[in-house]
Structure formats: C-alpha cells, structure tokens
TIDRENRO-793286 format. One record per residue (C-alpha): y, x, z; residue in three letters; residue number from 1. Coordinates in steps of 0.001 Angstrom, whole numbers, always signed. Example, Ala and Ser with C-alpha at 12.3 -4.5 7.8 and 13.67 -1.06 7.14 Angstrom:
2
-4500, +12300, +7800, ALA, 1
-1060, +13670, +7140, SER, 2
END
This chain:
299
+216683, +208368, -85139, MET, 1
+214652, +207769, -81984, ALA, 2
+216094, +208366, -78546, TYR, 3
+214082, +210920, -76566, ARG, 4
+214287, +211637, -72874, ILE, 5
+212038, +213587, -70524, THR, 6
+211445, +212607, -66903, CYS, 7
+209929, +214265, -63856, THR, 8
+208623, +212554, -60688, PRO, 9
+212001, +213201, -59064, GLU, 10
+213796, +211025, -61638, ASP, 11
+214461, +207311, -61264, ASP, 12
+212544, +205903, -64243, LEU, 13
+214225, +202505, -64131, GLN, 14
+217658, +204092, -64116, GLN, 15
+216779, +206339, -67054, LYS, 16
+215406, +203415, -69036, LEU, 17
+218342, +201125, -68261, SER, 18
+220786, +203764, -69507, ALA, 19
+219326, +203660, -73022, LEU, 20
+221166, +201595, -75666, PRO, 21
+219353, +198372, -76479, ASP, 22
+220087, +198631, -80191, ASP, 23
+216664, +198317, -81770, GLY, 24
+216104, +202035, -82215, GLU, 25
+212858, +203471, -80890, GLU, 26
+213043, +205252, -77548, ALA, 27
+210397, +207731, -76390, VAL, 28
+210310, +208456, -72669, ILE, 29
+208131, +211482, -71914, THR, 30
+206798, +211699, -68364, LEU, 31
+205851, +215138, -67177, LYS, 32
+202718, +215646, -65133, GLU, 33
+202897, +214363, -61561, GLY, 34
+202921, +211289, -59349, VAL, 35
+205703, +208730, -59878, TYR, 36
+205829, +206501, -56802, ARG, 37
+207946, +203898, -58528, GLN, 38
+207957, +200425, -59993, ARG, 39
+209085, +199992, -63573, LEU, 40
+210166, +197102, -65821, GLU, 41
+210256, +197791, -69561, ILE, 42
+212212, +194992, -71242, ARG, 43
+213638, +197077, -74065, ARG, 44
+212037, +196669, -77532, ALA, 45
+210450, +199640, -79296, ARG, 46
+210030, +201691, -76153, THR, 47
+207287, +204297, -75795, VAL, 48
+206209, +205592, -72394, LEU, 49
+204195, +208788, -72879, GLU, 50
+202534, +210770, -70119, GLY, 51
+200882, +214182, -69968, ALA, 52
+197421, +212607, -69979, GLY, 53
+195321, +210045, -68179, LYS, 54
+194924, +211250, -64595, GLY, 55
+197722, +213799, -64971, ARG, 56
+200686, +211422, -65055, THR, 57
+200382, +208655, -62462, LEU, 58
+202747, +205728, -61841, ILE, 59
+201715, +204149, -58558, THR, 60
+203014, +201431, -56254, TYR, 61
+201383, +199092, -53742, ALA, 62
+202429, +195445, -53701, LEU, 63
+199900, +192868, -52455, PRO, 64
+199942, +189180, -53363, ALA, 65
+199427, +188126, -49747, ARG, 66
+202511, +189913, -48436, GLU, 67
+204896, +187496, -46706, ILE, 68
+208451, +187936, -47972, LEU, 69
+211775, +187305, -46220, ALA, 70
+211798, +183650, -47299, ASP, 71
+208482, +183073, -45540, GLY, 72
+206528, +182743, -48785, LYS, 73
+203782, +184931, -50168, LYS, 74
+204664, +187380, -52896, ARG, 75
+202043, +185834, -55173, GLY, 76
+200045, +187379, -57975, THR, 77
+202731, +187710, -60638, PHE, 78
+205232, +189648, -58539, ARG, 79
+202808, +192430, -57608, THR, 80
+202924, +194493, -60818, TYR, 81
+203540, +198228, -60789, THR, 82
+204665, +198201, -64441, VAL, 83
+205971, +195205, -66396, LEU, 84
+205984, +195675, -70176, ALA, 85
+208001, +192789, -71612, ASP, 86
+209551, +193869, -74891, GLY, 87
+208609, +193831, -78564, ASP, 88
+206498, +196784, -79740, ASP, 89
+206180, +198519, -76371, VAL, 90
+203595, +201316, -76214, ARG, 91
+202163, +203329, -73315, ILE, 92
+200282, +206552, -73984, LEU, 93
+198391, +209097, -71892, GLY, 94
+199111, +207955, -68352, LEU, 95
+197650, +206149, -65348, THR, 96
+199171, +203014, -63811, ILE, 97
+197947, +201972, -60378, GLU, 98
+198514, +199245, -57847, ASN, 99
+197265, +200979, -54714, ALA, 100
+197308, +197923, -52406, ALA, 101
+193969, +197702, -50577, TRP, 102
+191606, +196265, -49331, PRO, 103
+191123, +193178, -51472, ARG, 104
+190343, +190803, -48598, GLU, 105
+193764, +191620, -47092, GLU, 106
+195855, +192369, -50171, ALA, 107
+194586, +189691, -52547, GLY, 108
+195624, +190013, -56176, GLN, 109
+197352, +193272, -57137, CYS, 110
+198456, +193746, -60748, ILE, 111
+198800, +197291, -62060, ALA, 112
+200096, +196348, -65525, LEU, 113
+201735, +193063, -66551, TYR, 114
+201686, +193232, -70362, ALA, 115
+203782, +190795, -72392, ASP, 116
+205665, +190880, -75662, GLY, 117
+204453, +191086, -79262, PRO, 118
+202315, +194030, -80376, ARG, 119
+201924, +195724, -77015, PHE, 120
+199680, +198788, -77292, ARG, 121
+198046, +201097, -74732, ALA, 122
+196241, +204296, -75736, GLU, 123
+194392, +206819, -73565, ASP, 124
+195579, +205163, -70352, CYS, 125
+193969, +204257, -67033, ALA, 126
+194811, +200958, -65299, LEU, 127
+193631, +200909, -61708, LEU, 128
+193469, +198215, -59054, SER, 129
+190871, +195714, -57850, TYR, 130
+191591, +191997, -58206, GLN, 131
+193753, +191146, -61274, ASP, 132
+194361, +194722, -62450, THR, 133
+195611, +193875, -65964, LEU, 134
+197459, +190683, -66839, PHE, 135
+197625, +190036, -70568, THR, 136
+200389, +187433, -70826, ALA, 137
+201222, +184664, -71502, PRO, 138
+200561, +182475, -68513, LEU, 139
+198583, +179254, -68952, PRO, 140
+200712, +176207, -69844, PRO, 141
+200397, +174608, -66403, LYS, 142
+199968, +175720, -62821, GLU, 143
+197109, +174417, -60717, VAL, 144
+199094, +174952, -57514, GLU, 145
+202885, +174545, -57145, PRO, 146
+204641, +177908, -57626, ASN, 147
+201322, +179510, -58471, GLY, 148
+203054, +181351, -61315, PHE, 149
+206157, +182428, -59405, ILE, 150
+207340, +185647, -61021, GLY, 151
+209277, +187046, -63988, PRO, 152
+207933, +184622, -66640, LYS, 153
+207289, +181496, -64584, GLN, 154
+209643, +179301, -66630, PHE, 155
+209477, +181190, -69939, SER, 156
+207940, +179718, -73104, PRO, 157
+204259, +180553, -73449, ARG, 158
+204748, +182780, -76481, THR, 159
+201594, +184136, -78178, PRO, 160
+200975, +187839, -77615, SER, 161
+198689, +190154, -79590, VAL, 162
+197787, +193333, -77699, GLN, 163
+195524, +196358, -78158, SER, 164
+193919, +198867, -75801, TYR, 165
+192310, +202010, -77206, LEU, 166
+190315, +204607, -75247, ARG, 167
+191513, +203220, -71924, CYS, 168
+189871, +203022, -68514, GLU, 169
+190367, +199708, -66723, ILE, 170
+189078, +199444, -63161, ARG, 171
+188743, +196432, -60870, GLY, 172
+186377, +193955, -59312, ASP, 173
+187470, +190300, -59647, VAL, 174
+189041, +188890, -62844, ASP, 175
+190525, +192311, -63422, PHE, 176
+191396, +191584, -67040, ILE, 177
+192958, +188129, -67307, PHE, 178
+195483, +186049, -69208, GLY, 179
+196238, +184185, -72402, GLY, 180
+196793, +186971, -74960, ALA, 181
+194780, +187883, -78001, SER, 182
+193716, +191359, -76882, ALA, 183
+191419, +193935, -78461, ARG, 184
+189763, +196583, -76290, PHE, 185
+188180, +199401, -78276, GLU, 186
+186261, +202455, -77011, ASP, 187
+187297, +201663, -73430, CYS, 188
+185574, +202256, -70079, ASP, 189
+185521, +198976, -68146, ILE, 190
+184723, +199975, -64570, VAL, 191
+183640, +197527, -61874, SER, 192
+184309, +198845, -58364, ALA, 193
+184088, +197090, -54997, ASP, 194
+187621, +196671, -53617, GLY, 195
+186589, +195388, -50195, ARG, 196
+186760, +197192, -46879, LYS, 197
+184229, +194859, -45286, ASP, 198
+181100, +195006, -47411, ARG, 199
+178757, +193023, -45213, THR, 200
+178795, +189962, -47493, ALA, 201
+177004, +190095, -50874, PRO, 202
+179131, +191448, -53689, TYR, 203
+180030, +189364, -56744, VAL, 204
+182376, +190629, -59449, GLY, 205
+183927, +189269, -62657, TYR, 206
+185286, +191497, -65413, VAL, 207
+187569, +189155, -67308, CYS, 208
+189051, +185683, -66956, ALA, 209
+190680, +184623, -70227, PRO, 210
+193014, +181647, -70515, SER, 211
+193398, +181942, -74285, THR, 212
+196494, +180213, -75596, LEU, 213
+195440, +177229, -77760, PRO, 214
+197499, +178467, -80726, SER, 215
+195585, +181768, -80941, LEU, 216
+192578, +182200, -83211, GLN, 217
+191073, +184872, -80978, GLU, 218
+191106, +185728, -77291, GLY, 219
+189550, +188907, -75901, TYR, 220
+187467, +191192, -78103, ARG, 221
+185678, +194214, -76607, PHE, 222
+184443, +196604, -79305, VAL, 223
+182299, +199649, -78542, GLY, 224
+183242, +199600, -74853, CYS, 225
+181221, +200891, -71916, ARG, 226
+180818, +198575, -68926, PHE, 227
+180219, +200789, -65909, ILE, 228
+179369, +199949, -62309, GLY, 229
+180763, +202166, -59570, LYS, 230
+179021, +201601, -56211, ASP, 231
+178263, +197950, -56988, VAL, 232
+174762, +196419, -56874, PRO, 233
+172631, +195785, -59917, GLU, 234
+173063, +192333, -61400, GLY, 235
+176227, +191600, -59401, SER, 236
+178968, +191432, -62060, VAL, 237
+179658, +188775, -64690, TYR, 238
+181299, +189744, -67963, LEU, 239
+183624, +186744, -68023, ALA, 240
+184476, +183344, -66631, ARG, 241
+186958, +180829, -68091, PRO, 242
+190275, +180711, -66239, TRP, 243
+191348, +177794, -68427, ARG, 244
+189789, +175586, -71067, GLU, 245
+189580, +177205, -74482, GLY, 246
+188834, +180651, -73034, ALA, 247
+187595, +183082, -75698, MET, 248
+185863, +186459, -75313, ALA, 249
+183629, +188455, -77666, VAL, 250
+181641, +191546, -76688, PHE, 251
+180664, +193583, -79733, GLU, 252
+178420, +196683, -79700, ARG, 253
+179171, +197331, -76036, CYS, 254
+177024, +199299, -73593, GLU, 255
+176319, +197152, -70543, LEU, 256
+175237, +198865, -67323, GLY, 257
+172680, +197519, -64835, PRO, 258
+175451, +195975, -62710, HIS, 259
+175865, +193155, -65267, ILE, 260
+174296, +189884, -64116, HIS, 261
+171349, +188641, -66233, PRO, 262
+173268, +185418, -66964, ALA, 263
+176113, +187512, -68337, GLY, 264
+178765, +184836, -67857, PHE, 265
+179851, +182516, -65041, ALA, 266
+181217, +178988, -65100, ASP, 267
+184524, +178119, -63421, TRP, 268
+185333, +174559, -62339, ALA, 269
+183094, +173157, -65071, GLY, 270
+185135, +174700, -67870, ARG, 271
+182200, +176728, -69129, GLY, 272
+180077, +173676, -69747, LYS, 273
+182568, +171243, -71260, ASN, 274
+182302, +172647, -74767, GLY, 275
+185663, +174435, -74940, THR, 276
+184692, +177921, -73746, THR, 277
+183817, +180398, -76491, ARG, 278
+181971, +183438, -75149, PHE, 279
+179745, +185531, -77410, ARG, 280
+177853, +188849, -77477, GLU, 281
+176814, +190691, -80592, THR, 282
+174960, +193975, -80838, GLY, 283
+175330, +194860, -77147, CYS, 284
+172787, +197179, -75535, PHE, 285
+171826, +198789, -72234, GLY, 286
+170156, +197374, -69119, PRO, 287
+172892, +194781, -68619, GLY, 288
+172310, +193294, -72058, ALA, 289
+168907, +191885, -71050, ALA, 290
+168277, +188544, -69428, GLY, 291
+168583, +184833, -70203, PRO, 292
+172320, +184244, -70698, ARG, 293
+174240, +181254, -69361, ALA, 294
+173529, +178123, -71368, ASP, 295
+177146, +177741, -72517, PHE, 296
+177236, +181147, -74280, VAL, 297
+177470, +180830, -78056, LEU, 298
+174563, +182188, -80129, PRO, 299
END
C-alpha cells in the first residue's frame, strides 16, 4: 500500500520526505496550492510529488552559480538546483518548479530541476529559470574545467537515464535543457525568454545542449511541441548546440515560432562539424521551420 501525505506551504517538505520509510513502497506527497519557498532533494525511489496544478503549486528558490561561498569558491552550476530528483521511478505532477535567481549576467547558470535516476517522469509541470533551467543527468564523462561538475553527482558513475516530459512548460534562454539523458518531450511548450537585465547587446539564445551518453541509442526527442518566443527577437534562438561529441536531438512535428534562427542549429567548439553530432528535424512547421539549416544537420 502506498504511503500518502499532504503538505501545505507551512510544512518542511524535506523533513516530511525524510520521515518516510525507504522500503520500496510508493509514496505520494500531495502539495496543496500555494508557494513553497524551499529546496528539495528527492532521493527516495518510487516517490510521487503531486501539486494542485501548474501555476497553482509553486516550489521556488534562488541559488545562482556565481555566488561566492564561504570557502571562497563559486557555487557552480550543479549546486544551484531548486529540486533534485535522484531516485528510481520518481514522478512530479501538476506543479511549477522555479529557480528565481536573476539577472543572467549576474547569476549565471540557475537550475530549477536536476533530474536523475531511471524512469523519471514529469507531467503537467512548469520548469522556470533562464540559463540551464533543466538538467537531464547524467553528467558528461569528463570535465573541461577542474571542478566544473562540483555538486551532488560529481564523482558518481555516469549511469544512463531515460526520462519523459508530458504537457510541460519549460522556460529559459541559454542551454535551458541540457545533459546526457535520453529524454522525450511530448506536447510541451518550450519558451525562450530573455533573462538579462541589460539588453543593450544583441540577444542570442539556445534551447537545448545535449551531451548524450555514448551508450544511449537516443538523446533528446521533441514530439508535437510548441517552441515559443517571449520578448525575444525574430531569428535569435537556435534549437540546439552540442555540449559534447555524440550529441543527439530530434524535433518531430513541432511548431517553431519566428524566434528560431534560420540555421536552426549552432556549432560548439567544432563538435557540430566533426561528424559525431546527430541533429534532425522531421515534419516541423511554422515560421521558424523555414531557412537553410546548418550544414551538419542530418537530412
């Protein structure tokens, strides 16, 4: 029999979760409507976090990557998350998760949801931030900079993760969906929004930056999604760029707004043109679907 608990914004979510037996039984945590100004780590398997609806139940925190900690070092990208989901068969339903750190030029990367663990699933949720909103673990095998991956899984095995996102809204501006998982996004609103305070310089955005684990047969797949621009110029946003070699992303029957760049995809450190990147579109439509695509995009 599943464990069931109900929480209000006055409750300590981490305390409630930690009090549950870790015995393999499903646990359903129902969050009543309201704003939960908390940070949460879900490491328990078969845990369901269910809100009152997207926009009605909000978990929000504000941790920026560029914050200097007591040891004199920056917090770094992978310690900014508002919610960490790191257990087998974790699901989140009907809620909004936000990293409210802003503006991007001061805050840097700000993860709303760090999703790890087999068979993670999000339905009818909103994930809100600007740079690096959603991290779909695992991390790439190697860091480019020392301690670039400092955080909860820095030294963990790079275990394959298969994830799914259904009817979600994901908002950001730079690499706001990134990581090494095999992840399917279906019937989602993918919203590009300018996270800068100073908007004097030209705007350039990137939706996703996959670093697909070599052992996975598929990286990102967007099916029937709507790519929406919110106060960003026409032709200013690329669908994807490869964070690591072997990056994979497919866009299938998606509606692409006028904010999508005519080239569609951007190179990154030559990885797009070395023959390992696998980006493809099929059946996409809308003003952003027109234009001569980058020469490394698969037919």
